[in-house]
LOSE-676688 format. One record per residue (C-alpha): chain; residue number from 1; x, y, z. Coordinates in nm, 2 decimals, decimal comma. Layout:
{c: A&k: NUM&px: X&py: Y&pz: Z}
...
//
This chain:
{c: A&k: 1&px: 1,86&py: -0,59&pz: 3,74}
{c: A&k: 2&px: 1,61&py: -0,37&pz: 3,57}
{c: A&k: 3&px: 1,59&py: -0,12&pz: 3,86}
{c: A&k: 4&px: 1,26&py: 0,07&pz: 3,90}
{c: A&k: 5&px: 1,15&py: 0,37&pz: 4,11}
{c: A&k: 6&px: 0,83&py: 0,46&pz: 4,29}
{c: A&k: 7&px: 0,74&py: 0,82&pz: 4,36}
{c: A&k: 8&px: 0,45&py: 0,82&pz: 4,60}
{c: A&k: 9&px: 0,25&py: 1,10&pz: 4,75}
{c: A&k: 10&px: 0,16&py: 1,06&pz: 5,12}
{c: A&k: 11&px: -0,17&py: 1,20&pz: 5,22}
{c: A&k: 12&px: -0,46&py: 1,05&pz: 5,03}
{c: A&k: 13&px: -0,23&py: 0,80&pz: 4,85}
{c: A&k: 14&px: 0,02&py: 0,60&pz: 5,07}
{c: A&k: 15&px: -0,16&py: 0,70&pz: 5,39}
{c: A&k: 16&px: -0,53&py: 0,64&pz: 5,48}
{c: A&k: 17&px: -0,75&py: 0,91&pz: 5,61}
{c: A&k: 18&px: -0,62&py: 0,83&pz: 5,96}
{c: A&k: 19&px: -0,27&py: 0,91&pz: 5,84}
{c: A&k: 20&px: -0,16&py: 0,55&pz: 5,88}
{c: A&k: 21&px: -0,04&py: 0,28&pz: 5,64}
{c: A&k: 22&px: -0,20&py: -0,06&pz: 5,62}
{c: A&k: 23&px: 0,00&py: -0,38&pz: 5,69}
{c: A&k: 24&px: -0,04&py: -0,51&pz: 5,34}
{c: A&k: 25&px: 0,08&py: -0,19&pz: 5,17}
{c: A&k: 26&px: 0,37&py: -0,17&pz: 5,42}
{c: A&k: 27&px: 0,47&py: -0,52&pz: 5,33}
{c: A&k: 28&px: 0,45&py: -0,43&pz: 4,96}
{c: A&k: 29&px: 0,69&py: -0,14&pz: 5,01}
{c: A&k: 30&px: 0,93&py: -0,36&pz: 5,20}
{c: A&k: 31&px: 0,93&py: -0,61&pz: 4,92}
{c: A&k: 32&px: 0,99&py: -0,34&pz: 4,66}
{c: A&k: 33&px: 1,30&py: -0,24&pz: 4,85}
{c: A&k: 34&px: 1,41&py: -0,59&pz: 4,91}
{c: A&k: 35&px: 1,40&py: -0,65&pz: 4,54}
{c: A&k: 36&px: 1,65&py: -0,36&pz: 4,49}
{c: A&k: 37&px: 1,41&py: -0,09&pz: 4,37}
{c: A&k: 38&px: 1,39&py: 0,27&pz: 4,49}
{c: A&k: 39&px: 1,12&py: 0,44&pz: 4,69}
{c: A&k: 40&px: 1,07&py: 0,82&pz: 4,70}
{c: A&k: 41&px: 0,83&py: 0,97&pz: 4,95}
{c: A&k: 42&px: 0,71&py: 1,27&pz: 4,75}
{c: A&k: 43&px: 0,49&py: 1,52&pz: 4,94}
{c: A&k: 44&px: 0,40&py: 1,89&pz: 4,96}
{c: A&k: 45&px: 0,48&py: 1,86&pz: 5,33}
{c: A&k: 46&px: 0,80&py: 2,02&pz: 5,45}
{c: A&k: 47&px: 1,08&py: 1,78&pz: 5,54}
{c: A&k: 48&px: 1,01&py: 1,81&pz: 5,91}
{c: A&k: 49&px: 0,65&py: 1,69&pz: 5,84}
{c: A&k: 50&px: 0,77&py: 1,38&pz: 5,64}
{c: A&k: 51&px: 1,04&py: 1,25&pz: 5,88}
{c: A&k: 52&px: 0,78&py: 1,12&pz: 6,13}
{c: A&k: 53&px: 0,61&py: 0,93&pz: 5,84}
{c: A&k: 54&px: 0,95&py: 0,79&pz: 5,74}
{c: A&k: 55&px: 1,01&py: 0,67&pz: 6,10}
{c: A&k: 56&px: 0,66&py: 0,51&pz: 6,11}
{c: A&k: 57&px: 0,73&py: 0,32&pz: 5,78}
{c: A&k: 58&px: 1,06&py: 0,18&pz: 5,91}
{c: A&k: 59&px: 1,19&py: 0,13&pz: 5,56}
{c: A&k: 60&px: 1,56&py: 0,07&pz: 5,48}
{c: A&k: 61&px: 1,74&py: 0,40&pz: 5,42}
{c: A&k: 62&px: 1,92&py: 0,24&pz: 5,13}
{c: A&k: 63&px: 1,73&py: 0,32&pz: 4,81}
{c: A&k: 64&px: 1,50&py: 0,56&pz: 5,00}
{c: A&k: 65&px: 1,46&py: 0,93&pz: 4,91}
{c: A&k: 66&px: 1,24&py: 1,21&pz: 5,03}
{c: A&k: 67&px: 1,10&py: 1,47&pz: 4,79}
{c: A&k: 68&px: 0,96&py: 1,74&pz: 5,02}
{c: A&k: 69&px: 0,80&py: 2,09&pz: 4,97}
{c: A&k: 70&px: 0,65&py: 1,98&pz: 4,63}
{c: A&k: 71&px: 0,98&py: 1,87&pz: 4,49}
{c: A&k: 72&px: 1,18&py: 2,18&pz: 4,62}
{c: A&k: 73&px: 1,41&py: 1,96&pz: 4,83}
{c: A&k: 74&px: 1,53&py: 1,61&pz: 4,78}
{c: A&k: 75&px: 1,70&py: 1,41&pz: 5,05}
{c: A&k: 76&px: 1,91&py: 1,10&pz: 5,01}
{c: A&k: 77&px: 1,82&py: 0,91&pz: 5,33}
{c: A&k: 78&px: 2,12&py: 0,67&pz: 5,32}
{c: A&k: 79&px: 2,35&py: 0,97&pz: 5,34}
{c: A&k: 80&px: 2,12&py: 1,21&pz: 5,52}
{c: A&k: 81&px: 2,22&py: 1,46&pz: 5,25}
{c: A&k: 82&px: 2,01&py: 1,70&pz: 5,04}
{c: A&k: 83&px: 2,10&py: 1,65&pz: 4,68}
{c: A&k: 84&px: 1,86&py: 1,92&pz: 4,54}
{c: A&k: 85&px: 1,73&py: 2,24&pz: 4,68}
{c: A&k: 86&px: 1,52&py: 2,51&pz: 4,51}
{c: A&k: 87&px: 1,41&py: 2,80&pz: 4,73}
{c: A&k: 88&px: 1,17&py: 3,10&pz: 4,69}
{c: A&k: 89&px: 1,35&py: 3,44&pz: 4,67}
{c: A&k: 90&px: 1,28&py: 3,66&pz: 4,97}
{c: A&k: 91&px: 1,14&py: 3,94&pz: 4,75}
{c: A&k: 92&px: 0,88&py: 3,69&pz: 4,61}
{c: A&k: 93&px: 0,79&py: 3,59&pz: 4,97}
{c: A&k: 94&px: 0,74&py: 3,95&pz: 5,06}
{c: A&k: 95&px: 0,51&py: 4,01&pz: 4,76}
{c: A&k: 96&px: 0,30&py: 3,70&pz: 4,83}
{c: A&k: 97&px: 0,26&py: 3,80&pz: 5,19}
{c: A&k: 98&px: 0,15&py: 4,15&pz: 5,09}
{c: A&k: 99&px: -0,12&py: 4,01&pz: 4,86}
{c: A&k: 100&px: -0,23&py: 3,77&pz: 5,14}
{c: A&k: 101&px: -0,27&py: 4,07&pz: 5,37}
{c: A&k: 102&px: -0,46&py: 4,27&pz: 5,12}
{c: A&k: 103&px: -0,70&py: 3,98&pz: 5,05}
{c: A&k: 104&px: -0,73&py: 3,87&pz: 5,42}
{c: A&k: 105&px: -0,58&py: 3,53&pz: 5,34}
{c: A&k: 106&px: -0,40&py: 3,32&pz: 5,60}
{c: A&k: 107&px: -0,05&py: 3,24&pz: 5,46}
{c: A&k: 108&px: 0,23&py: 3,07&pz: 5,64}
{c: A&k: 109&px: 0,59&py: 2,99&pz: 5,54}
{c: A&k: 110&px: 0,87&py: 2,79&pz: 5,70}
{c: A&k: 111&px: 1,23&py: 2,80&pz: 5,82}
{c: A&k: 112&px: 1,43&py: 2,48&pz: 5,79}
{c: A&k: 113&px: 1,30&py: 2,37&pz: 6,13}
{c: A&k: 114&px: 0,97&py: 2,54&pz: 6,20}
{c: A&k: 115&px: 0,64&py: 2,68&pz: 6,07}
{c: A&k: 116&px: 0,63&py: 3,06&pz: 6,06}
{c: A&k: 117&px: 0,26&py: 3,16&pz: 6,10}
{c: A&k: 118&px: 0,10&py: 3,51&pz: 6,11}
{c: A&k: 119&px: -0,13&py: 3,41&pz: 6,39}
{c: A&k: 120&px: -0,28&py: 3,14&pz: 6,61}
{c: A&k: 121&px: -0,62&py: 3,01&pz: 6,50}
{c: A&k: 122&px: -0,82&py: 2,75&pz: 6,31}
{c: A&k: 123&px: -0,58&py: 2,74&pz: 6,01}
{c: A&k: 124&px: -0,27&py: 2,67&pz: 6,22}
{c: A&k: 125&px: -0,47&py: 2,42&pz: 6,43}
{c: A&k: 126&px: -0,59&py: 2,23&pz: 6,13}
{c: A&k: 127&px: -0,24&py: 2,21&pz: 5,99}
{c: A&k: 128&px: -0,06&py: 2,10&pz: 6,30}
{c: A&k: 129&px: -0,32&py: 1,83&pz: 6,37}
{c: A&k: 130&px: -0,12&py: 1,60&pz: 6,14}
{c: A&k: 131&px: 0,20&py: 1,80&pz: 6,07}
{c: A&k: 132&px: 0,37&py: 1,79&pz: 6,41}
{c: A&k: 133&px: 0,63&py: 2,06&pz: 6,38}
{c: A&k: 134&px: 0,72&py: 2,35&pz: 6,61}
{c: A&k: 135&px: 0,58&py: 2,68&pz: 6,50}
{c: A&k: 136&px: 0,64&py: 3,05&pz: 6,56}
{c: A&k: 137&px: 0,36&py: 3,30&pz: 6,55}
{c: A&k: 138&px: 0,47&py: 3,65&pz: 6,45}
{c: A&k: 139&px: 0,35&py: 3,98&pz: 6,30}
{c: A&k: 140&px: 0,69&py: 4,00&pz: 6,12}
{c: A&k: 141&px: 0,72&py: 3,69&pz: 5,91}
{c: A&k: 142&px: 1,00&py: 3,84&pz: 5,69}
{c: A&k: 143&px: 1,20&py: 3,92&pz: 6,00}
{c: A&k: 144&px: 1,18&py: 3,56&pz: 6,12}
{c: A&k: 145&px: 1,34&py: 3,43&pz: 5,80}
{c: A&k: 146&px: 1,71&py: 3,39&pz: 5,80}
{c: A&k: 147&px: 1,72&py: 3,25&pz: 5,45}
{c: A&k: 148&px: 1,50&py: 3,18&pz: 5,16}
{c: A&k: 149&px: 1,22&py: 2,92&pz: 5,24}
{c: A&k: 150&px: 1,11&py: 2,64&pz: 5,01}
{c: A&k: 151&px: 0,74&py: 2,73&pz: 5,00}
{c: A&k: 152&px: 0,44&py: 2,91&pz: 5,14}
{c: A&k: 153&px: 0,10&py: 2,76&pz: 5,22}
{c: A&k: 154&px: -0,23&py: 2,95&pz: 5,22}
{c: A&k: 155&px: -0,50&py: 2,79&pz: 5,43}
{c: A&k: 156&px: -0,88&py: 2,85&pz: 5,45}
{c: A&k: 157&px: -1,08&py: 2,61&pz: 5,66}
{c: A&k: 158&px: -1,42&py: 2,72&pz: 5,53}
{c: A&k: 159&px: -1,39&py: 2,87&pz: 5,18}
{c: A&k: 160&px: -1,21&py: 2,70&pz: 4,89}
{c: A&k: 161&px: -1,34&py: 2,99&pz: 4,67}
{c: A&k: 162&px: -1,14&py: 3,24&pz: 4,89}
{c: A&k: 163&px: -0,82&py: 3,04&pz: 4,81}
{c: A&k: 164&px: -0,91&py: 3,04&pz: 4,44}
{c: A&k: 165&px: -0,96&py: 3,42&pz: 4,46}
{c: A&k: 166&px: -0,62&py: 3,46&pz: 4,63}
{c: A&k: 167&px: -0,46&py: 3,24&pz: 4,36}
{c: A&k: 168&px: -0,61&py: 3,46&pz: 4,09}
{c: A&k: 169&px: -0,49&py: 3,78&pz: 4,27}
{c: A&k: 170&px: -0,13&py: 3,66&pz: 4,23}
{c: A&k: 171&px: -0,15&py: 3,65&pz: 3,85}
{c: A&k: 172&px: -0,01&py: 3,76&pz: 3,61}
{c: A&k: 173&px: 0,28&py: 3,83&pz: 3,85}
{c: A&k: 174&px: 0,33&py: 3,46&pz: 3,94}
{c: A&k: 175&px: 0,34&py: 3,34&pz: 3,58}
{c: A&k: 176&px: 0,67&py: 3,15&pz: 3,53}
{c: A&k: 177&px: 0,78&py: 3,25&pz: 3,88}
{c: A&k: 178&px: 0,56&py: 3,08&pz: 4,14}
{c: A&k: 179&px: 0,35&py: 2,77&pz: 4,10}
{c: A&k: 180&px: 0,02&py: 2,77&pz: 4,29}
{c: A&k: 181&px: -0,14&py: 2,43&pz: 4,33}
{c: A&k: 182&px: -0,39&py: 2,27&pz: 4,57}
{c: A&k: 183&px: -0,27&py: 1,98&pz: 4,79}
{c: A&k: 184&px: -0,62&py: 1,97&pz: 4,96}
{c: A&k: 185&px: -0,93&py: 2,18&pz: 4,92}
{c: A&k: 186&px: -0,81&py: 2,38&pz: 5,23}
{c: A&k: 187&px: -0,45&py: 2,41&pz: 5,12}
{c: A&k: 188&px: -0,30&py: 2,62&pz: 4,84}
{c: A&k: 189&px: 0,07&py: 2,54&pz: 4,79}
{c: A&k: 190&px: 0,30&py: 2,82&pz: 4,66}
{c: A&k: 191&px: 0,65&py: 2,73&pz: 4,55}
{c: A&k: 192&px: 0,92&py: 2,81&pz: 4,29}
{c: A&k: 193&px: 0,82&py: 2,73&pz: 3,93}
{c: A&k: 194&px: 1,17&py: 2,58&pz: 3,90}
{c: A&k: 195&px: 1,07&py: 2,30&pz: 4,14}
{c: A&k: 196&px: 0,75&py: 2,09&pz: 4,15}
{c: A&k: 197&px: 0,71&py: 1,72&pz: 4,19}
{c: A&k: 198&px: 0,75&py: 1,65&pz: 3,82}
{c: A&k: 199&px: 1,09&py: 1,83&pz: 3,79}
{c: A&k: 200&px: 1,21&py: 1,65&pz: 4,10}
{c: A&k: 201&px: 1,12&py: 1,32&pz: 3,95}
{c: A&k: 202&px: 1,30&py: 1,39&pz: 3,63}
{c: A&k: 203&px: 1,61&py: 1,52&pz: 3,80}
{c: A&k: 204&px: 1,63&py: 1,23&pz: 4,05}
{c: A&k: 205&px: 1,59&py: 0,97&pz: 3,78}
{c: A&k: 206&px: 1,87&py: 1,14&pz: 3,59}
{c: A&k: 207&px: 2,08&py: 1,15&pz: 3,91}
{c: A&k: 208&px: 2,02&py: 0,77&pz: 3,97}
{c: A&k: 209&px: 2,05&py: 0,68&pz: 3,60}
{c: A&k: 210&px: 1,70&py: 0,52&pz: 3,61}
{c: A&k: 211&px: 1,51&py: 0,56&pz: 3,28}
{c: A&k: 212&px: 1,19&py: 0,76&pz: 3,31}
{c: A&k: 213&px: 0,99&py: 0,46&pz: 3,17}
{c: A&k: 214&px: 1,10&py: 0,27&pz: 3,49}
{c: A&k: 215&px: 0,94&py: 0,54&pz: 3,71}
{c: A&k: 216&px: 0,59&py: 0,50&pz: 3,86}
{c: A&k: 217&px: 0,42&py: 0,80&pz: 4,03}
{c: A&k: 218&px: 0,11&py: 0,78&pz: 4,24}
{c: A&k: 219&px: -0,10&py: 1,07&pz: 4,38}
{c: A&k: 220&px: -0,44&py: 1,22&pz: 4,43}
{c: A&k: 221&px: -0,43&py: 1,60&pz: 4,43}
{c: A&k: 222&px: -0,35&py: 1,87&pz: 4,18}
{c: A&k: 223&px: 0,01&py: 1,92&pz: 4,31}
{c: A&k: 224&px: 0,07&py: 1,56&pz: 4,20}
{c: A&k: 225&px: -0,02&py: 1,62&pz: 3,84}
{c: A&k: 226&px: 0,33&py: 1,72&pz: 3,71}
{c: A&k: 227&px: 0,47&py: 1,41&pz: 3,88}
{c: A&k: 228&px: 0,22&py: 1,17&pz: 3,71}
{c: A&k: 229&px: 0,28&py: 1,34&pz: 3,38}
{c: A&k: 230&px: 0,66&py: 1,31&pz: 3,41}
{c: A&k: 231&px: 0,66&py: 0,94&pz: 3,51}
{c: A&k: 232&px: 0,66&py: 0,65&pz: 3,27}
{c: A&k: 233&px: 0,35&py: 0,53&pz: 3,45}
{c: A&k: 234&px: 0,12&py: 0,77&pz: 3,63}
{c: A&k: 235&px: -0,13&py: 0,63&pz: 3,89}
{c: A&k: 236&px: -0,43&py: 0,83&pz: 4,02}
{c: A&k: 237&px: -0,61&py: 0,71&pz: 4,33}
{c: A&k: 238&px: -0,98&py: 0,63&pz: 4,31}
{c: A&k: 239&px: -1,02&py: 0,92&pz: 4,55}
{c: A&k: 240&px: -0,82&py: 1,16&pz: 4,33}
{c: A&k: 241&px: -0,95&py: 1,48&pz: 4,18}
{c: A&k: 242&px: -1,09&py: 1,47&pz: 3,83}
{c: A&k: 243&px: -0,79&py: 1,66&pz: 3,71}
{c: A&k: 244&px: -0,55&py: 1,40&pz: 3,84}
{c: A&k: 245&px: -0,76&py: 1,12&pz: 3,69}
{c: A&k: 246&px: -0,77&py: 1,29&pz: 3,35}
{c: A&k: 247&px: -0,39&py: 1,27&pz: 3,30}
{c: A&k: 248&px: -0,33&py: 0,93&pz: 3,47}
{c: A&k: 249&px: -0,23&py: 0,61&pz: 3,29}
{c: A&k: 250&px: -0,40&py: 0,40&pz: 3,56}
{c: A&k: 251&px: -0,68&py: 0,48&pz: 3,81}
{c: A&k: 252&px: -0,69&py: 0,25&pz: 4,11}
{c: A&k: 253&px: -1,01&py: 0,05&pz: 4,17}
{c: A&k: 254&px: -1,00&py: 0,11&pz: 4,55}
{c: A&k: 255&px: -0,92&py: 0,43&pz: 4,74}
{c: A&k: 256&px: -0,65&py: 0,51&pz: 4,99}
{c: A&k: 257&px: -0,85&py: 0,36&pz: 5,27}
{c: A&k: 258&px: -0,87&py: 0,02&pz: 5,10}
{c: A&k: 259&px: -0,52&py: -0,05&pz: 4,97}
{c: A&k: 260&px: -0,59&py: 0,09&pz: 4,63}
{c: A&k: 261&px: -0,21&py: 0,11&pz: 4,55}
{c: A&k: 262&px: -0,13&py: -0,25&pz: 4,62}
{c: A&k: 263&px: -0,25&py: -0,42&pz: 4,30}
{c: A&k: 264&px: -0,08&py: -0,17&pz: 4,07}
{c: A&k: 265&px: 0,25&py: -0,19&pz: 4,27}
{c: A&k: 266&px: 0,24&py: -0,57&pz: 4,26}
{c: A&k: 267&px: 0,20&py: -0,56&pz: 3,88}
{c: A&k: 268&px: 0,46&py: -0,28&pz: 3,81}
{c: A&k: 269&px: 0,73&py: -0,43&pz: 4,04}
{c: A&k: 270&px: 0,64&py: -0,79&pz: 3,94}
{c: A&k: 271&px: 0,57&py: -0,91&pz: 4,29}
{c: A&k: 272&px: 0,38&py: -1,24&pz: 4,33}
{c: A&k: 273&px: 0,06&py: -1,25&pz: 4,53}
{c: A&k: 274&px: 0,20&py: -1,56&pz: 4,71}
{c: A&k: 275&px: 0,43&py: -1,32&pz: 4,91}
{c: A&k: 276&px: 0,12&py: -1,19&pz: 5,09}
{c: A&k: 277&px: -0,04&py: -1,53&pz: 5,12}
{c: A&k: 278&px: 0,25&py: -1,65&pz: 5,34}
{c: A&k: 279&px: 0,22&py: -1,33&pz: 5,55}
{c: A&k: 280&px: -0,16&py: -1,40&pz: 5,59}
{c: A&k: 281&px: -0,22&py: -1,05&pz: 5,45}
{c: A&k: 282&px: -0,49&py: -1,09&pz: 5,19}
{c: A&k: 283&px: -0,55&py: -0,81&pz: 4,94}
{c: A&k: 284&px: -0,85&py: -0,59&pz: 5,02}
//
């Protein structure tokens, strides 16, 4: 069999704006797995924020992987084993938090099990609305970390320009050290330059001995760009940023609320439309 692999972003791509998956897209993923192909849930979310989505999808753990924290951690679901981890050094965390304090920027990080936040407020409330993880609020974030985290996340609920200014304040120090990319207008992701969704794609394909040309990646935000560039076929959602669309091989006709992924998945994985006719799930 000519095994293929799908790397799919979650928010704005696989999930609609209500953070749900449609029946027809769900059936498509199940058929992809049934035909022996691999699915990778690839997100900026921490692992604890992806596991509830995995549970909702009810996919077979065989040939299912999770690429979390913008490719900083890759989990083999069949073995419940991490096969790749790339963390941010504590001295880098300390420097970023210092710049965040100097620029009055909200910036949280994570342990392996919880969010570590500098305060309660609108930023944490926005984040935990959809990422249902326990959190710790503390004035001493560094003291709460027992080992190097995978990423930090700067949040601003009102001013994208403020996050852009914070991003600029980290350079040139961050060059070649820390990647800073937006996963939403309100979210600036900060993670090791050794990781990234694109690097995770390449390393997992090599690990599974799947040619890059057999890899499809789909996304909508700037933190997906390296993944789309690395894949044999890069798919931008109709609702994607202009930067994502500019590097994509395919732009979906419909957005994430109208099963935009389904037609390109049917074509790439060679699935007949008749499969959905029998399920009475017409394409939207």
